[in-house]
C-alpha distance (Angstrom), angle and dihedral (degrees) to the residues before:
residue distance angle dihedral
M1 . . .
K2 3.80 . .
V3 3.82 120.7 .
I4 3.82 124.7 -174.3
A5 3.81 127.9 -170.1
K6 3.79 135.6 169.2
V7 3.81 120.6 -139.6
K8 3.78 135.7 -177.4
I9 3.78 120.2 -133.7
K10 3.78 107.8 -123.9
N11 3.82 99.5 174.4
A12 3.81 113.8 113.0
L13 3.81 91.2 -131.7
G14 3.80 94.7 42.9
L15 3.78 121.6 -132.0
H16 3.81 98.3 -17.2
A17 3.81 134.3 156.0
R18 3.81 99.7 -69.5
P19 3.82 96.3 52.5
A20 3.83 90.9 41.4
T21 3.82 89.7 54.5
M22 3.81 91.3 47.3
I23 3.80 90.2 51.0
A24 3.82 91.5 52.1
K25 3.83 91.0 49.2
L26 3.80 91.7 46.6
L27 3.81 90.2 53.7
Q28 3.81 95.1 50.4
G29 3.76 110.3 114.9
S30 3.79 95.0 13.9
K31 3.79 117.1 131.7
C32 3.79 99.5 -143.1
A33 3.78 139.1 81.2
V34 3.81 111.5 -111.2
S35 3.78 127.0 -166.6
F36 3.80 135.9 175.9
T37 3.78 122.6 -146.0
Y38 3.79 120.9 -160.3
R39 3.79 120.6 172.2
K40 3.81 101.0 -31.9
E41 3.80 97.8 -33.1
T42 3.80 123.2 100.2
V43 3.82 121.2 -167.4
N44 3.80 139.2 177.1
A45 3.82 105.6 -95.3
R46 3.82 91.4 -149.5
S47 3.80 90.9 66.8
I48 3.81 113.2 83.5
M49 3.82 91.6 -161.8
S50 3.81 92.5 50.4
V51 3.81 91.7 50.2
L52 3.81 90.4 49.1
M53 3.81 91.4 49.0
L54 3.82 89.6 61.5
A55 3.83 85.4 71.5
A56 3.81 89.9 -156.3
S57 3.80 111.0 -179.5
K58 3.80 131.8 -156.6
N59 3.82 114.3 -60.2
S60 3.82 91.7 19.8
H61 3.80 117.9 136.4
I62 3.80 120.3 -129.6
T63 3.79 127.3 -170.2
I64 3.81 114.6 -139.4
T65 3.80 116.1 -155.1
A66 3.81 121.0 -173.3
D67 3.77 125.3 179.0
G68 3.79 122.5 -175.6
E69 3.80 147.2 53.0
D70 3.80 100.1 -43.1
A71 3.81 97.8 28.1
E72 3.82 95.6 127.0
K73 3.80 93.6 51.3
V74 3.81 93.2 45.2
V75 3.80 94.1 48.6
Q76 3.81 90.5 49.4
K77 3.83 90.8 51.8
L78 3.80 90.5 50.0
V79 3.81 93.7 47.1
D80 3.82 89.7 50.6
A81 3.81 91.0 49.1
F82 3.83 91.9 51.5
E83 3.82 90.7 46.5
N84 3.82 91.1 51.8
K85 3.83 92.2 47.5
F86 3.83 88.8 -118.7
G87 3.80 89.5 -72.4
E88 3.79 95.1 -59.5
């Protein structure tokens, strides 16, 4: 099953190393493919380096796409993490 959601980056420093690491940890053990799309670039959300290379700043909008068994649950976790500024 494919699930798509749009989120706004609320962190003052944008999508930097700490949130990228938290995203990778959050995706560990999930059974779906997850990608982020920013502007016209799509990357594997499990890769910290790929997420950092998006260079998404504060107030940017990212599209999360998950495809697989637990896609709904994974997307909800990610949306919650973005909403809570990854605990910052």
